[in-house]
C-alpha positions as CSV (number, residue, x, y, z in Angstrom):
1,M,-13.2,67.1,-47.3
2,W,-15.6,67.7,-50.2
3,A,-18.0,65.2,-48.4
4,V,-17.9,67.7,-45.6
5,I,-18.9,70.2,-48.2
6,F,-21.7,68.4,-49.9
7,W,-23.5,68.2,-46.9
8,L,-22.8,71.6,-46.2
9,L,-24.8,72.3,-49.3
10,V,-27.7,70.1,-48.9
11,W,-28.1,71.6,-45.2
12,E,-28.3,75.2,-46.5
13,I,-30.6,74.0,-49.4
14,A,-32.7,72.2,-46.7
15,A,-32.7,75.4,-44.8
16,R,-33.6,78.0,-47.6
17,W,-36.4,75.4,-48.3
18,V,-38.3,75.5,-44.8
19,D,-36.8,79.5,-44.5
20,N,-37.4,79.3,-40.8
21,S,-34.8,79.5,-37.9
22,I,-36.9,77.9,-35.4
23,F,-37.4,74.9,-37.0
24,L,-33.8,74.3,-39.2
25,A,-31.1,77.1,-38.9
26,S,-28.4,77.6,-41.5
27,P,-25.0,76.7,-41.3
28,L,-24.0,80.0,-41.8
29,A,-26.1,80.7,-39.0
30,A,-24.7,78.1,-36.5
31,L,-21.1,79.5,-37.4
32,K,-22.1,83.2,-37.2
33,R,-23.1,82.5,-34.3
34,L,-20.3,80.1,-32.9
35,S,-17.9,83.1,-34.0
36,Q,-19.9,85.7,-31.1
37,L,-19.8,83.0,-28.5
38,V,-16.4,82.4,-28.7
39,G,-15.2,85.9,-27.9
40,Q,-17.5,85.3,-24.4
41,A,-16.0,83.8,-20.8
42,D,-19.0,81.7,-20.4
43,F,-18.3,79.6,-23.4
44,W,-14.8,78.9,-22.6
45,Q,-16.1,78.3,-19.0
46,S,-18.7,76.1,-20.2
47,V,-16.2,74.4,-22.8
48,L,-13.7,73.5,-19.6
49,F,-16.7,72.6,-17.1
50,S,-17.9,69.5,-19.4
51,V,-14.0,68.7,-20.8
52,G,-12.7,68.0,-17.2
53,H,-15.9,66.0,-15.9
54,I,-15.9,63.9,-18.9
55,L,-12.5,63.1,-19.4
56,L,-12.1,62.5,-15.9
57,G,-15.0,59.7,-15.9
58,F,-13.4,58.4,-18.9
59,V,-10.1,58.3,-16.9
60,L,-11.9,56.8,-14.1
61,S,-13.5,53.9,-16.6
62,A,-10.5,53.6,-18.0
63,V,-8.7,52.4,-15.0
64,L,-11.5,50.7,-13.2
65,G,-11.8,48.8,-16.3
66,I,-8.5,47.4,-17.2
67,A,-8.1,47.0,-12.8
68,L,-11.2,44.7,-12.9
69,A,-10.5,42.9,-16.3
70,A,-6.9,41.9,-15.0
71,L,-8.5,40.6,-11.6
72,S,-11.0,38.4,-13.9
73,Y,-8.5,37.2,-15.9
74,R,-6.5,36.3,-12.5
75,F,-9.9,35.2,-10.3
76,R,-12.8,33.1,-12.3
77,I,-15.0,34.5,-9.3
78,V,-14.4,38.4,-10.3
79,R,-15.0,37.6,-14.0
80,E,-18.3,35.9,-12.7
81,L,-19.8,38.0,-10.3
82,L,-19.2,41.6,-12.6
83,S,-20.4,39.4,-15.8
84,P,-24.3,40.0,-15.1
85,V,-22.9,43.9,-13.9
86,T,-21.4,44.7,-17.5
87,A,-24.0,42.9,-18.7
88,T,-26.7,45.2,-17.4
89,V,-25.2,48.5,-17.8
90,K,-24.4,47.8,-21.3
91,S,-28.4,47.2,-21.4
92,V,-30.1,50.0,-19.0
93,P,-30.7,53.1,-20.7
94,V,-28.5,56.3,-20.4
95,A,-31.6,58.2,-18.7
96,S,-32.1,55.7,-16.0
97,F,-28.8,55.7,-14.7
98,V,-29.3,59.9,-14.9
99,I,-32.1,59.9,-12.7
100,L,-30.8,57.0,-10.0
101,V,-28.0,59.5,-9.7
102,L,-29.0,62.1,-9.2
103,L,-30.7,61.2,-6.6
104,W,-27.8,60.2,-4.3
105,L,-25.2,63.1,-5.8
106,P,-25.5,66.9,-6.7
107,S,-26.4,67.1,-11.1
108,R,-22.6,69.0,-11.0
109,Q,-21.0,65.2,-10.7
110,L,-23.4,63.6,-12.6
111,S,-21.0,63.6,-16.4
112,I,-18.4,62.0,-14.7
113,V,-20.5,59.2,-13.1
114,I,-22.3,58.8,-15.9
115,S,-18.8,58.8,-18.1
116,V,-17.9,56.1,-15.7
117,L,-20.8,54.4,-15.9
118,I,-20.7,53.8,-20.0
119,G,-17.1,54.0,-20.6
120,F,-16.1,51.1,-18.2
121,P,-18.0,48.3,-20.0
122,V,-17.0,48.4,-23.1
123,I,-12.9,48.5,-21.9
124,Y,-13.3,46.1,-19.6
125,S,-14.5,43.9,-22.2
126,N,-12.3,44.5,-24.5
127,V,-9.3,44.2,-22.1
128,L,-10.5,41.1,-20.6
129,T,-10.6,39.6,-24.7
130,G,-7.1,40.9,-24.8
131,L,-5.7,38.8,-21.7
132,D,-7.8,35.8,-23.3
133,S,-6.4,36.0,-26.4
134,T,-2.7,36.0,-25.1
135,D,-0.4,33.5,-26.3
136,P,-0.3,30.2,-23.3
137,K,2.9,29.6,-25.0
138,L,4.3,32.7,-24.2
139,I,3.4,32.9,-20.7
140,E,4.4,29.1,-20.3
141,M,7.9,29.8,-21.8
142,A,8.4,33.2,-19.4
143,K,7.4,30.9,-16.2
144,V,10.4,28.2,-17.6
145,F,12.8,31.2,-17.8
146,R,11.8,32.1,-14.7
147,I,11.4,35.8,-16.5
148,P,10.4,38.9,-13.7
149,F,6.7,39.5,-13.6
150,W,7.7,43.0,-14.8
151,K,9.1,42.0,-17.4
152,Q,6.5,39.3,-18.4
153,L,3.6,41.9,-18.1
154,R,5.2,45.0,-20.1
155,A,7.1,42.8,-23.2
156,I,3.8,39.8,-23.3
157,Y,1.1,40.7,-21.6
158,L,1.3,44.7,-22.6
159,Y,1.8,43.7,-26.4
160,E,-0.7,41.3,-26.6
161,V,-3.6,43.3,-25.4
162,L,-2.8,46.6,-26.7
163,P,-4.8,46.8,-29.9
164,F,-7.8,45.2,-28.0
165,L,-7.1,48.5,-25.5
166,H,-6.8,50.5,-28.1
167,T,-10.5,49.6,-29.3
168,G,-11.9,49.6,-26.2
169,L,-10.6,53.5,-25.4
170,S,-11.3,54.9,-29.0
171,V,-14.9,54.0,-28.6
172,A,-14.8,54.3,-24.8
173,I,-14.2,57.8,-25.2
174,G,-16.8,58.7,-27.9
175,L,-19.3,57.2,-25.9
176,C,-18.5,59.3,-22.7
177,W,-18.8,62.4,-24.6
178,K,-22.5,61.4,-25.9
179,S,-23.4,59.9,-22.3
180,G,-21.7,62.7,-20.8
181,V,-23.5,65.4,-22.6
182,A,-26.7,64.1,-22.4
183,A,-26.8,63.6,-18.5
184,E,-25.9,67.4,-18.4
185,V,-29.0,68.3,-20.5
186,I,-31.3,65.9,-18.1
187,G,-29.6,67.4,-14.9
188,V,-28.6,70.5,-16.3
189,P,-25.9,71.6,-13.8
190,K,-24.7,75.1,-13.8
191,G,-22.4,76.0,-15.7
192,S,-22.0,73.2,-18.7
193,I,-22.7,72.6,-22.2
194,G,-25.3,70.3,-21.6
195,E,-27.2,73.7,-19.9
196,K,-26.6,75.5,-22.8
197,L,-28.0,72.8,-25.3
198,Y,-31.1,73.1,-22.7
199,Q,-31.4,76.6,-22.6
200,S,-31.6,76.6,-26.6
201,K,-34.2,74.1,-26.9
202,I,-36.3,76.7,-24.4
203,Y,-36.0,79.7,-26.2
204,L,-36.0,77.9,-29.3
205,E,-32.4,79.4,-30.9
206,T,-31.8,76.6,-33.0
207,A,-28.4,78.6,-34.2
208,D,-26.8,77.7,-30.8
209,L,-28.1,74.4,-31.0
210,F,-26.6,73.7,-33.9
211,C,-23.8,75.4,-32.6
212,W,-23.2,74.0,-29.5
213,T,-23.4,70.4,-30.9
214,L,-20.6,71.3,-33.6
215,V,-18.4,72.2,-30.8
216,I,-19.2,68.7,-28.8
217,V,-18.5,67.0,-31.9
218,L,-15.4,69.0,-32.5
219,L,-14.2,68.1,-28.9
220,S,-15.1,64.5,-29.4
221,I,-13.6,64.0,-32.4
222,G,-10.2,66.2,-30.8
223,C,-9.9,64.0,-28.0
224,E,-10.4,61.0,-30.2
225,K,-7.3,62.3,-31.9
226,L,-5.1,62.7,-29.1
227,L,-5.7,59.7,-27.4
228,K,-5.0,57.8,-30.6
229,I,-1.6,59.7,-30.6
230,L,-0.2,58.4,-27.3
231,L,-1.6,54.8,-27.9
232,R,0.2,55.1,-31.4
233,L,3.5,55.9,-28.4
234,I,2.7,53.3,-26.1
235,E,2.5,51.0,-29.1
236,R,6.1,51.8,-30.4
237,R,7.4,51.8,-27.3
238,A,5.8,48.1,-26.6
239,A,6.8,46.7,-30.0
240,A,10.7,47.9,-29.2
241,C,10.3,46.3,-25.9
242,W,9.3,43.4,-27.4
243,K,12.1,43.1,-30.0
244,R,14.6,43.1,-27.4
């Protein structure tokens, strides 16, 4: 908390030194503007729009990443086919994907698709690494004792992969928020946080820019915290299953 207060003071001093709200709004001005926006229905509509679309993209990227990682672990041909795809997605700028997607889809679906594209390779790579690191002796033992596959999945694979999945999901959700909002700023879908950021640039409303940036940061941190709580619950159940 002291570090947060320190940087807020630095921000306030810098804003007073610049003495121009267009170039640098003070933290007090941003918070005042936030308190005004919170009381407006349009604010919550924009928040719900972006949260819904970005989280949907994140969930789809998680499902796709986990499913394709499992297939790549089982079939080498799938791994080889996906290798150049994941490498390309990781290296291509978000703006290039945004422009390409806008040629095919309406801007309202943009943040969903971009979140899937950016989150998928991170989750896929982490889950595949976790599967590759699974102890082969445990798998061999399960085969010798003829343990059903669904029990192997729960007691061996899930337990081994969870730490890697935890890391992948935590990184991916932050990237989904960054790329999703960036896509909204470029595509400007009506009723989104990205549209509000774009308008703050057009009308030189720097306080609004900082205000919406703060909202994005808080939403991203909140989603990440909730995700970690959910993953801890899953890890505890996996650990209990392993002990049994």
